[in-house]
C-alpha positions in Angstrom: -8.0 -10.3 -12.8 -6.1 -12.7 -14.9 -7.8 -16.3 -15.3 -6.3 -18.6 -12.7 -5.0 -15.8 -10.5 -5.1 -16.8 -6.7 -6.1 -13.9 -4.7 -4.4 -14.1 -0.9 -5.6 -12.5 2.1 -3.8 -9.6 3.8 -3.2 -11.6 6.7 -1.6 -14.3 4.5 0.6 -11.6 2.8 1.9 -10.2 6.2 2.8 -13.7 7.4 5.2 -14.4 4.5 6.6 -10.8 4.7 7.2 -11.6 8.7 8.7 -14.9 7.6 11.1 -13.2 5.4 12.1 -10.6 7.6 12.9 -13.0 10.4 15.5 -15.0 8.1 13.9 -17.2 5.7 15.1 -16.7 2.3 12.6 -15.9 -0.9 14.0 -19.6 -2.1 12.5 -21.1 1.0 9.4 -19.2 1.3 8.9 -19.8 -2.9 9.2 -23.8 -2.6 7.3 -24.2 0.8 4.4 -21.8 0.0 4.2 -22.8 -3.8 4.6 -18.7 -4.6 6.6 -17.2 -7.1 9.7 -15.1 -5.9 8.5 -12.0 -7.9 5.1 -12.4 -5.9 6.7 -12.1 -2.3 9.2 -9.4 -3.6 6.2 -7.4 -4.5 4.8 -7.9 -1.1 7.8 -7.2 0.8 8.3 -3.7 -1.1 4.9 -2.8 -0.4 5.5 -3.5 3.4 9.0 -2.2 3.5 8.9 0.8 6.3 9.5 4.3 5.0 11.1 6.7 7.4 8.4 9.7 7.2 9.1 12.1 10.3 11.3 11.7 13.4 11.5 8.2 13.6 8.0 7.4 12.4 7.7 4.8 9.8 4.9 3.9 7.3 4.5 1.5 4.9 4.6 2.0 0.9 0.9 1.1 1.1 0.1 3.7 3.7 2.0 6.3 1.9 -0.2 5.8 -1.2 -3.4 5.8 0.9 -2.3 9.0 2.3 -1.6 10.8 -1.1 -4.9 9.3 -2.4 -6.7 11.2 0.7 -4.7 14.2 0.1 -6.0 14.4 -4.0 -9.2 14.0 -2.6 -9.2 16.6 -0.1 -7.5 19.0 -2.6 -10.3 18.4 -5.1 -13.1 18.8 -2.6 -11.6 22.4 -1.5 -11.7 23.3 -5.1 -15.3 22.4 -5.5 -16.0 24.3 -2.5 -14.0 27.4 -3.6 -16.1 27.4 -6.6 -19.5 27.0 -4.7 -18.0 29.9 -2.4 -18.1 32.0 -5.5 -21.4 31.3 -6.6 -23.0 32.0 -3.2 -20.7 35.2 -3.0 -22.4 36.8 -6.2 -25.7 36.2 -5.0 
């Protein structure tokens, strides 16, 4: 992390996003909470819902987590396939 960079809690970030979604502008939030507009815009983008399937929505963060989990499971499957090949030879 860069020197002097602040860390904000997920609860705080979600509160700012909710305020934006309720009608506050980026400029208002930026001046009121001393945050840059780009920081707020990034939080809004991460929490923007994505329509996944038949009315179900997920956020970009949730989507990225699912992609990571799929990659991990695929890697585990490959390892198990190799292990099955080794044990089948014996």
